[in-house]
Every structure is written in C-alpha cells, then in structure tokens.
C-alpha positions as CSV (number, residue, x, y, z in Angstrom):
1,M,-38.1,35.6,-119.4
2,T,-40.5,37.4,-116.8
3,V,-39.1,38.9,-113.6
4,A,-41.0,36.0,-111.6
5,S,-39.0,33.2,-113.6
6,Q,-35.7,35.1,-113.1
7,V,-36.3,35.3,-109.1
8,K,-37.4,31.4,-109.1
9,Q,-34.2,30.8,-111.3
10,T,-32.4,32.7,-108.8
11,V,-34.1,30.6,-105.6
12,A,-33.3,27.3,-107.4
13,S,-29.5,28.3,-108.0
14,L,-29.2,29.2,-104.2
15,K,-30.7,26.2,-103.2
16,G,-28.1,24.3,-104.9
17,T,-25.7,26.5,-103.1
18,K,-27.3,25.8,-99.7
19,A,-26.9,22.1,-100.5
20,T,-23.0,22.5,-101.6
21,L,-22.8,24.5,-98.1
22,D,-24.7,21.3,-96.5
23,A,-22.2,18.9,-97.9
24,F,-19.1,20.9,-96.8
25,F,-20.4,21.4,-93.2
26,T,-20.9,17.5,-92.8
27,I,-17.3,17.0,-93.8
28,A,-15.6,19.7,-92.4
29,Q,-13.5,18.9,-89.4
30,E,-12.5,22.5,-88.1
31,E,-14.9,23.8,-85.7
32,E,-14.0,27.3,-87.0
33,T,-15.1,26.0,-90.9
34,R,-18.3,24.4,-89.4
35,E,-19.1,27.7,-87.7
36,L,-18.6,29.9,-90.8
37,L,-20.3,27.2,-93.0
38,G,-23.4,27.3,-90.4
39,R,-23.3,31.0,-90.3
40,N,-23.5,31.3,-94.2
41,N,-26.2,28.4,-94.3
42,D,-28.3,30.7,-92.0
43,K,-27.9,33.7,-94.0
44,L,-28.6,32.0,-97.1
45,N,-31.8,30.3,-95.7
46,S,-33.0,33.8,-94.9
47,I,-32.1,35.3,-98.5
48,I,-34.3,32.0,-100.0
49,D,-37.0,32.5,-97.6
50,H,-37.3,36.3,-98.5
51,L,-37.1,35.4,-102.3
52,E,-39.9,32.8,-102.2
53,Q,-42.0,35.2,-100.5
54,R,-41.3,37.8,-103.4
55,V,-42.2,35.4,-105.7
56,K,-45.8,34.9,-104.0
57,T,-46.2,38.6,-104.3
58,L,-45.2,38.9,-108.2
59,E,-47.4,35.9,-108.8
60,F,-50.5,37.4,-106.9
61,E,-49.9,40.9,-108.5
62,E,-49.2,39.3,-112.0
63,P,-51.6,36.1,-112.0
64,Q,-50.6,35.6,-115.5
65,Y,-46.7,34.5,-114.5
66,K,-48.1,32.1,-111.9
67,G,-46.7,28.7,-112.6
68,F,-43.7,30.0,-114.9
C-alpha cells in the first residue's frame, strides 16, 4: 500500500468519524455537549483539509500514485 493510498484511507476514516460527530451533535441536548462536539468537529475539518492537501502534494510529486 502506497503512502498516498494510506493517507486517502485515513481521510475516508476521518470523514466517517466526522459524520458520527455530526449525528451526535444533532441529537445532543445539553449545550456543553453541543459545544464540545462542535469544537471537535471544527478540529476534525481542519485535519481533513490538511490531509487532502497532502494527498494532492503526494499525487503531484509521485504521479504514478494518482487515482489509487
């Protein structure tokens, strides 16, 4: 498994985690819980964005891995 495919797999996993946080956020009733989930969701979005940029860099530097 290439580094690019491992990073892509990690991004997909994090997106699944984000979907779970979104679901919990919609059903959470306590404001403190909603704030915590919202902050963590923001952090996760930042990480996902960073990793997606890294995938683009990896694919540019190693075009043979593009699309894997």
